[in-house]
N, C-alpha and C positions, 0 to 999 in steps of 0.2 A: 577455897583453893588449897591444894596440898603441894608441898615441896618435898622431894625425896632426896636424901643425902645418904650415900653409901660409903662404907669403909671396909677394909679387908681384915680377916683374921690374921694372926701372926703367921709367918712362914720362915723357912730356912733356919729352923731351930731357935727362932726368936721367941720371947715370952710376951711381947706386945707389938702392936702395929699402930704407929701414930695416926694413920688414916682413920682407924676405927675409934681411937681415943678422942680424936677431934670431932668426928661425926656424931658419936653418941652423946657428947656434951651439948649438942644442939637439939636433941630429940624433944619435941614439945614446944620449941621456941616459936613465937609468932613473928613473922617477917612480912611487912607490907600487907598485912591482912591474910597471909597464907600460913598454915601450920606446917612446921618442919617435922618430918618423920625420918628417923635414922634406921638403917638396916645394915647388919653385918653380913658380908658375903664371904663364901669360902674362897680361899686362894687356890682354886682348882679350875682348870680349863673345862668348859662345858657347864659344870655345876654352878659357877658364878653367874652365868647367863640364865640358868633355870631359876635361881633365887631372884635375879633381877626381874624376870618375867612375872613371878608371883607378886612381887612388890608393885610393879606397874599395874597389874590387873586389880589389885586390891585398892591402891591409892589413887590411881588415875591422876597423877600429878601434872601440874602445869610447868614445873621446872624440875630437872634432875641433875644433880651434881655428884659425880662419882669421884672418890678421893682415893689416892694410893700413895704408898711410900716410895720416895726416890732417894735412897741413900747416896750421899756424896754431894747432893745439891745443897746450896745455902739459902735458897729463896723459895717462896711459894710460886709454883709454876703452872699456870693454866696452859693446858695443851691445845695446840692448834689443830692437829690432824691425827686421825686414827687410820692405820693401814690394815689391809686384809691379809695379815700374816700372823700365824702362831709359830714361834721359833724359840723354844725354851732353853735358856742357858743352863738352867738347873731343872730338876723335876719339880712339879707342883706338890701340894700337900697330899695328893692322892698317888704320887709317883708317876704322874703322866708328864711326858716331855715331848710334845709334838715338834717336829723339825720341818720348817718350810711348808706348813700346811695352811690352807685358808681358814680364816675364822668362820666365814660363811661362804660355802661353795657357790660360785656364780654371781656373787655380789660384786659391787664396784670395788676398784682397787683401794679406794680411800674415801673417808668422809671427813669434812671439816666440822669442828665444834660449832654449835649454834649459840654458845655463850658469847657475850661481848667481851672477849678476852683482853683486848687492849684497854678498854674502859675499866675492867677489873684491875689490871696491873696499875693503871693510873690512880685509881682509887686506893689501892693498897699502899702504893708509895706515898700518896698524900697523907695516909694514916700512919706513916712511919714504919710500914711493914715491908721488908725486902721482897721483891717480886719481879718476875720476868716472864715473857711469853716463851714457851718451849715448843720446839718443832719436832720433837720425837717423844712418844710415849713408850718407846721400846717395843719388844715383841713378846713380852711375858704376859701374865694374866691381866695386868693393868690395861695394856693395849687391847687384849682380847675382850675385856669388858667394855672399854671405850668404843671399839668398833661395833660390838654387838648392840650396845645402847643406841648408837647413832643409826644403825641399820633398822632397828625397831622404830625409832622416832620418825625416820624417813617414810615409813609405811603408814603413819597415822594421819588422819584428816585434820585434826586439831593442831593449833600452833603450840607444840610443847617444845620448850628449849631444853637442851642438854649438852653436857660436856664433861671433861675430866680435869681434875686439878691434882698435881703432885705436891706432897709436903716432904720436908727433910726429916732426918732422924730427930728424935727427942734427945734432950741432954743426957738422960740416963743410958740411952743406947750409945751415944757418941763417947761416953766416958770409957766404954769398953773397946772402942775403936779409935785408936790414936790418930789424931789429925783429921777426923771427920767433922764436918760442920753440923750444926743442929739449931733448932728453934724451940723455945718453950711451948708447952701445950697451950697456954693461955693465948699466946700470939697466933697459933694455928687456928684456934677457935675464933678469935677476932677476925682473922683473915677470911674464914669461911662465911662469917656474918656479912662482911663487906662484899664478898663475891655474890652471895645470895641477894642481898639488897640491890646491888648494881645490876644483876641479871633481871630482876623484876622491874627496875626503874628505867633502864637504858634500852631503848628499842633499836637504835642504830649505833654500831660500834664506832670507836674513834678511828680515824685514819690519818689526820694531820699529825705530823711529827712522829709517825709510827716507828721510824727507825730507832728512836731512843728507847722504845719499850722492849726491844729485843734483848 
């Protein structure tokens, strides 16, 4: 079995992206008998999905976790839903800035993650890692990738789980941004290990006491 974890290249004049730093630290790790493969994706509308398609075709994973940076958040946040909208607040790394465009024309308005997001949050908190379910992945390349991933997985016959997790800034990023929260890289890597393990072990997500996980 293969697990695919993706992270993005740096964007908006940054020199690093915590999503890729955390993802690549897991390349080659064995989780519940599955090998983890990390892939860096361009922070570019369209091109990110082309790179995703290549990775899916090569690896044929049973689990896909896409990771992105959410500056300003203080927790690890598994995303609940991807929406069929590209609406860039800034241009991407190729200068593209779609406004109110569909990710996939004619596709559903939204897809829910198929990761056990509440079980992941519960497991992360039990491990002492701050976490919460997020109900918005934005409308930039993170959501673009998340929606594209779920649209592709919806068309597969096999039971492939997938979803998106946002991580905060790294401390070295936050040091240049007064007042912004951050988490150490080691904690982000540990969080992704917990998320992968939980996704492979838990078949039915938690529902009881769900309100406290928001």
